[in-house]
NUPA-670597 format. One record per residue: residue in one letter; x, y, z of N, C-alpha, C in turn. Coordinates in steps of 0.2 Angstrom, whole numbers, padded with zeros to 4 digits, always signed. Layout:
BEGIN
AXYZXYZXYZ;...
***
This chain:
BEGIN
M+0127-0445+0770+0125-0440+0765+0117-0440+0765;E+0114-0434+0766+0107-0433+0766+0104-0434+0759;H+0098-0437+0759+0094-0438+0753+0089-0432+0752;L+0090-0429+0746+0085-0423+0745+0079-0426+0741;T+0073-0424+0744+0067-0426+0741+0063-0420+0739;W+0063-0420+0732+0059-0414+0729+0052-0415+0731;P+0048-0410+0734+0041-0410+0735+0037-0411+0729;E+0032-0414+0729+0027-0415+0723+0024-0408+0722;E+0021-0407+0716+0017-0401+0715+0011-0401+0719;L+0010-0395+0722+0003-0395+0726-0002-0393+0721;D-0007-0399+0721-0013-0398+0717-0018-0401+0721;I-0022-0396+0724-0027-0399+0729-0034-0396+0727;D-0039-0399+0728-0046-0397+0727-0049-0394+0733;P-0050-0388+0733-0053-0384+0739-0059-0387+0741;Q-0063-0391+0737-0069-0393+0739-0069-0400+0743;S-0063-0403+0743-0062-0410+0746-0062-0409+0754;A-0064-0414+0757-0065-0414+0764-0058-0415+0768;T-0053-0417+0764-0046-0419+0767-0041-0413+0764;T-0043-0408+0761-0039-0404+0758-0034-0400+0763;F-0037-0398+0768-0033-0394+0773-0028-0399+0776;K-0029-0405+0778-0024-0409+0780-0019-0411+0775;A-0021-0412+0769-0016-0413+0764-0012-0407+0763;F-0014-0401+0763-0010-0395+0762-0005-0395+0768;K-0007-0396+0774-0003-0395+0780+0003-0400+0779;F+0001-0406+0777+0007-0411+0776+0011-0409+0770;W+0009-0407+0765+0013-0404+0759+0017-0399+0762;L+0014-0394+0765+0018-0388+0768+0024-0390+0772;L+0023-0395+0777+0028-0398+0781+0034-0400+0777;N+0033-0404+0771+0038-0407+0767+0041-0401+0763;F+0037-0396+0761+0040-0391+0757+0045-0386+0761;E+0043-0385+0767+0047-0381+0771+0053-0384+0773;N+0053-0391+0774+0059-0395+0776+0064-0395+0769;F+0061-0395+0764+0064-0394+0757+0068-0388+0757;L+0064-0382+0759+0067-0376+0758+0073-0375+0763;K+0073-0378+0769+0078-0378+0774+0084-0382+0771;F+0083-0387+0768+0088-0391+0765+0092-0388+0760;I+0089-0384+0755+0092-0380+0750+0094-0373+0752;W+0093-0372+0758+0095-0365+0762+0092-0359+0758;V+0085-0360+0757+0081-0354+0755+0078-0351+0761;E+0080-0345+0763+0078-0342+0769+0075-0335+0768;E+0076-0332+0763+0073-0325+0761+0066-0326+0759;D+0062-0322+0761+0055-0322+0760+0053-0322+0752;N+0056-0318+0749+0055-0317+0741+0057-0324+0738;Q+0063-0327+0740+0065-0333+0737+0060-0339+0739;R+0058-0339+0745+0053-0344+0747+0046-0343+0743;L+0044-0337+0742+0038-0336+0738+0039-0338+0731;T+0045-0337+0728+0046-0339+0721+0046-0347+0721;A+0049-0350+0726+0049-0357+0726+0042-0360+0726;L+0038-0357+0731+0031-0359+0732+0027-0358+0725;L+0028-0353+0722+0024-0352+0716+0026-0357+0710;S+0032-0359+0710+0034-0364+0705+0032-0371+0707;M+0030-0372+0713+0028-0379+0715+0021-0380+0716;V+0017-0376+0713+0009-0376+0714+0006-0377+0707;S+0000-0380+0707-0003-0381+0701-0006-0374+0699;L-0009-0374+0693-0012-0368+0690-0018-0366+0695;R-0022-0371+0697-0028-0370+0701-0026-0366+0708;V-0020-0368+0711-0018-0365+0717-0015-0359+0715;Y-0011-0358+0710-0007-0352+0708-0012-0346+0707;E-0018-0348+0704-0023-0342+0703-0025-0339+0709;N-0025-0343+0715-0028-0340+0721-0022-0336+0725;I-0016-0338+0724-0011-0334+0728-0006-0330+0723;Q-0007-0329+0717-0003-0326+0713-0002-0318+0715;D-0007-0315+0718-0006-0308+0720-0003-0307+0726;E-0002-0312+0730+0001-0311+0737+0008-0309+0736;T+0011-0305+0740+0017-0302+0739+0023-0305+0744;T+0021-0309+0748+0026-0312+0753+0024-0320+0753;Y+0029-0323+0755+0028-0331+0756+0023-0332+0762;T+0024-0328+0767+0020-0328+0773+0012-0327+0772;T+0011-0322+0768+0004-0320+0766+0001-0325+0762;A+0005-0328+0757+0003-0333+0752+0001-0339+0756;I+0005-0341+0761+0003-0347+0765-0003-0346+0770;K-0003-0340+0773-0009-0338+0777-0015-0338+0773;F-0015-0335+0767-0021-0335+0763-0023-0342+0761;T-0019-0346+0759-0020-0353+0757-0023-0357+0763;E-0020-0356+0769-0023-0360+0775-0030-0357+0777;E-0031-0351+0776-0038-0348+0777-0043-0351+0772;M-0041-0350+0766-0045-0353+0761-0047-0360+0762;L-0042-0364+0763-0044-0371+0763-0047-0373+0770;G-0045-0370+0775-0049-0371+0782-0056-0369+0781;E-0058-0364+0778-0064-0362+0777-0068-0367+0772;A-0065-0370+0767-0068-0375+0763-0069-0381+0768;E-0065-0383+0772-0066-0389+0776-0071-0387+0781;K-0072-0381+0784-0077-0380+0789-0084-0380+0785;T-0084-0378+0779-0090-0378+0775-0093-0385+0774;E-0088-0390+0772-0089-0397+0771-0092-0400+0778;L-0089-0398+0783-0091-0401+0790-0098-0398+0792;D-0099-0392+0790-0106-0389+0792-0111-0392+0788;A-0110-0394+0781-0115-0397+0777-0116-0404+0780;H-0111-0408+0782-0112-0414+0785-0116-0414+0791;L-0114-0409+0796-0118-0409+0802-0125-0407+0801;A-0127-0402+0796-0133-0401+0794-0137-0407+0792;Y-0134-0411+0788-0137-0417+0785-0139-0422+0791;R-0134-0423+0795-0135-0427+0801-0141-0424+0806;L-0141-0418+0807-0146-0415+0811-0153-0416+0808;G-0153-0415+0801-0160-0415+0797-0162-0423+0798;K-0158-0427+0797-0159-0434+0797-0162-0436+0804;A-0159-0433+0810-0161-0435+0816-0168-0432+0818;E-0169-0426+0815-0176-0423+0816-0181-0427+0812;S-0180-0430+0807-0185-0433+0803-0186-0440+0806;T-0182-0443+0811-0184-0449+0814-0188-0448+0820;K-0189-0442+0822-0193-0441+0829-0200-0442+0828;
***
């Protein structure tokens, strides 16, 4: 008999440097859960998604009309936040390197 693991609520900080990786890990577990409970239709997947996210995440995806667009929007939003964090780190390192010349 397989063991059903209910995914934790997705509550991520878009400003964190590890947010995108944390989201991808959560999404993998969430999609495995959906397969286990046989949720295949897009509107059912969207309903399940909206019930498994924190208010902070919900506010960003509540207007999406499909599961696919909600996931895509979240990936883009979090990927952009991760890129911004990396850009700030690189700018700091470049500035530090320039000041030691």
